[in-house]
N, C-alpha and C positions, 0 to 999 in steps of 0.2 A: 524592528524600526519603530520608532517613536510616533503615536498614533496625534503628536500635537506638533513635532517638528521634524525632518529628516534629521537623521544622526550624521553628524560629519566627523571625519577621523580625529582622533584626540589633536593630533599636530595639524593645524590650520594654517595655512599661507594663505594672504588674503591680501591684495590690494585695491582699496577705491571701489565699494559698494556703492549701488545707485539708490539715490534716495527718493522717497515717493512725496508728490508736492501738492500740498493744501494749502489754503490761506492762512496767514497769523493771527491768533488770538490776540485782542486787545491786550494793551500792555500791563505789564503785571499782576494779571489775576491771578496766578497760581505758582505757589512753593517757593517761599523765601528762604534763601540762604543765610546764614548766622553770620557770613563772612560781609558785612558792608560797610564801605569808605564812609568817612564820617564828611566827606563834603563832596558836591557835583565833579569839580576838578580832580578829583582823584581817580576819577572813574575813565577817563580816554587814555587809551593806548594799554588797556589791563586784560589779561585773560583771566576770567573768572570759572574755576574749575569745582564741580560737583560729583560725588560718588555716593551711591548707595547701592551696598552689597548686603544681602540675604544669605546665609548659613544654616545647612543644618544637616545631621547624622541619617544616611539611609542606609541600613545594615552596616556593612565593612566601607562603604563610601560614602562622599559628601553629595550635596547638592546647593547649588552655589547659583544664585540669580545676581549679575552685576549690571547694575545700570552706571554710565559714564555720560557726564554732560560738559559741555564749555561755552562760553560765550565769551567773544573776542570783539572790542570795542574798536571802534576807527570813524574817521570822520563819517557822517553820513547813515551811520547805522550800526547793526551787531549781528557778528556771523555767530551764529547757534550750531551747536551739533548735539544730537542725542543717540547713543547708542546703547545697546544691552545683549546680553550674551547669557544663556542658561547651561550649567556643566552640570552634569550627572552622567553616572555609570561609564566612566572614563572619557566621555566626549563631550566636546563644546557645540553649541549651537547657537550662532550669531541670529536673533529674531526682529532686531529693530536698527536701523540705519537710518536718522533722518538729518539733513544739512538744508537751513534755509536762513533768512535774512529777516531782522526785525527793523523797525527804527528806532533812530536815537532817545534812550531812556535813561533817566538818571537811578533805576535801577535794573540795569544789566544782569545782574548777579539771579534774579530771580527768573526760576523754573518757567518754561511753559508748555502747555500739551502742543502736540502735535501728529496729525496722522491718526495714528493707530494707538498712540500713547495719551492716556488722560491722567492726571492728577487729582487728587481729595486731599483738600486743607482744612486746615481748623480755622474759626474766624479769628486768632490772631495771626493767622500765614504759615501754621507748623505745618509741615508735609506731613501725612497721615498714610495716603496709600498710592501706589504707582501703579497703572492699570494697562496692559496692551490686551488690545481687542481686534484682531483683523478675521473675520469671518466663523469659523470653526475654532479657532485658536485663543485662548484666552489666558492671561497669567496675571495674577497680581499681587506683590507686595505688600503689607502693612505694615506699619511701625506703631509699637505697643509702648508699655511702661519703659522710661530711659533705667538704664542702669548704672551708666558712667557718663560723664562730659568733661573732655579735658580740651584745652587750647596750646598750641605751638607757642613759640619763640618769634614765628614770622606772621602769628593772626589766624592762623588754620584752627579749625573745630573740629571736632571729633564727639560723636554721639554714640554709644553702645545702648540698644534696647532691645526689650524682648520686639520679637515679631510674627509674622507666620508668612507662609505662600501659599496661594491657589492654584494648583496647576492639575490641569484634566480632572477639574470639580472635585477634588480632593485637596481640603487643607492641611497643613503639617507648620507644627510650631519651629523657630527656631531664633537666632539671634539676628538681627540688622546692625551694621555702621553706616552712618551719614555723615559724610566727611565735606568740607568745603574750604576753599583754599584760592590765593590769588596771586598773580605776579606781573610784572609789567611785560608787555606784548614783545619787548624788542630782547629781553632776557630768556635764556634755557628755560627757566623755572625750576621748582622744587623737586627732587629726587624721586626716588619712589617709595610706594607706602604698602605694608604689609597688615593684616589682620591674622590673630592666631587665637583659636579658642580650643579649650579643653573641655568639653560638654558644660556643665555649669559652673565648674571650678574656676578655669583661669579664661580671662580677656584680655588680650594685648592688642596694642596699635603702635605700628611705628611707623615714623613719616621721615625720609631722607631730606637731609641738609642739603644736599649738592648731587649733582648728577653721579649717576651710579658708576663705579668703577670696579674692575676686577679685584685689584689690591686691597681695597678697604674703603666703604662709604660710612661717613657720618651721620646717624640718626638721633632723633627724640623718641623715645617711646614712653607709654603709660599702661599700666596693667591694675586690674581687677581679680584679687585674689579672693578664692575661697572663704577665707574668715572675715571677709568684708574688707579688707585694707584696698586702698588705692596708692600704687607707689609710681612715683614719676623715676625715669632714667633718662637725663640730658646729654648723654654722653656713650651712645652705643656705636658700636663698630660693627658693620657688615660685610663680610669678604666673602668672595667667589671662591670655594672650595675644589669646584669642578665645572666646567663648561662643555659645551657642544657650537656646533659650526652652524650658523644658520645662513647657508649658502644664498639665498636670495637677496639679503642685505650685508653680504660680505663681512659679518661679524660674528663673534662669537656673545654665546648667551648663557647664563647662568642656570645649572640644572641642581647647585646644592650649595648651600648657605652657611658660613658660622656665624654666630652674632655673639658678643660678649659686652656688657655694660662696663664703664670705666672702674667702679669699684667691686667689679665681682660678683655681685650680687645675682646678677640674670645673665645667662646663657643660652641658645640656642643652636641646635643642628636641624636643617629643613633639607628635604628633597623634593624636587619636582614628581609629580605623580602625573598630571596631566598639563597641557598646554595650549594657549591659543596665541600664535603668533604673526604679527602682519609686519610688511618692510613698507615703509613710505615712499615718498619722492623726495630726489636730490639729486644736486649736478655733481659730486663728486662720486669716489667708487665705495664710498659707505655709505647706505642708506639708513635713513632714521629707523628704528624699530620700536615696535608697541607690544607689550604682551601681557596677558594675564596666566597667571600658574597657579593653579592647584597644587598647594604642599603639604607635606606630612613631614614629623620628624618629634623631637624632643626639645622641652624647655625647663630650663633650671632656675628655681625663685630660692634664692638661698640654699637648704641642702635637701630642698623637695624638687623633684621631678617630675615633669608631667609629661604624658603624650597627647601633640597638638596636631590640630588640623587648618587649614586655611587659605588665604589668597594674598597673592603677590603682584600689585601691580607695577610691572618693568617697563622702563622708556631707555632709549640710547638715542641721542640727537646728533 
């Protein structure tokens, strides 16, 4: 049993956790996203997403801390969600679930502290640390020196940086992905995203251009390779090689992917190691799905093959 949080089964089925309530902070004091509209008129009716993922290896397994934030604008205010999970030793531990409203603002994409969540930012608004503290439980993720930055064709931003996590008073080094993207509230939004790493040799980020589909989904991808090269792949196809039934949502979810770039220079095979899967609410027989998958497999760049581990953020709407 973890001294920090109770261990949950590696496959967690959850619907609607309860948020804690505290007073919202003053407007725009913490955590500016790089994804900023150029005019206030573009803010209305939009959803702004932010994800911060820490990843490191611990023995033969991975330790992953995933923070997901969203801000949905509407007349009269902004609906905000902040959630976080810790994955280690084959188990997922949800440790943060906050849902609240803030007044209308010209900068809804900015992160806000809430309840047990604190944010540390630099003078220019750059996010430096996320801190969770509730009673004896303490966890923090720090962003360090950037390694690579990329922008997607739809305005998404991705930053891969050196980082560290403090857990149970122990600090461990690793890598951090900080991503930001936005879409109109009435649209389904962009597809899945992935972070794949092979030690210090390779870091690859993939962003779905469309909703995930078993037969194949279009992705953009960017890679930082051990010799210092940064390579974009604008036409990557990801197909579900194998699936498993998720009865709560009456859907199949992927448990293995095959990825390939259009030019043949990049390919990957990924298998799910552990998963946290949730079914949302809906009127039809098929319910929405939100999932986090810890994955492992192989990545080929050119003629070189690398063992990789990582995280897949998967949704079905």
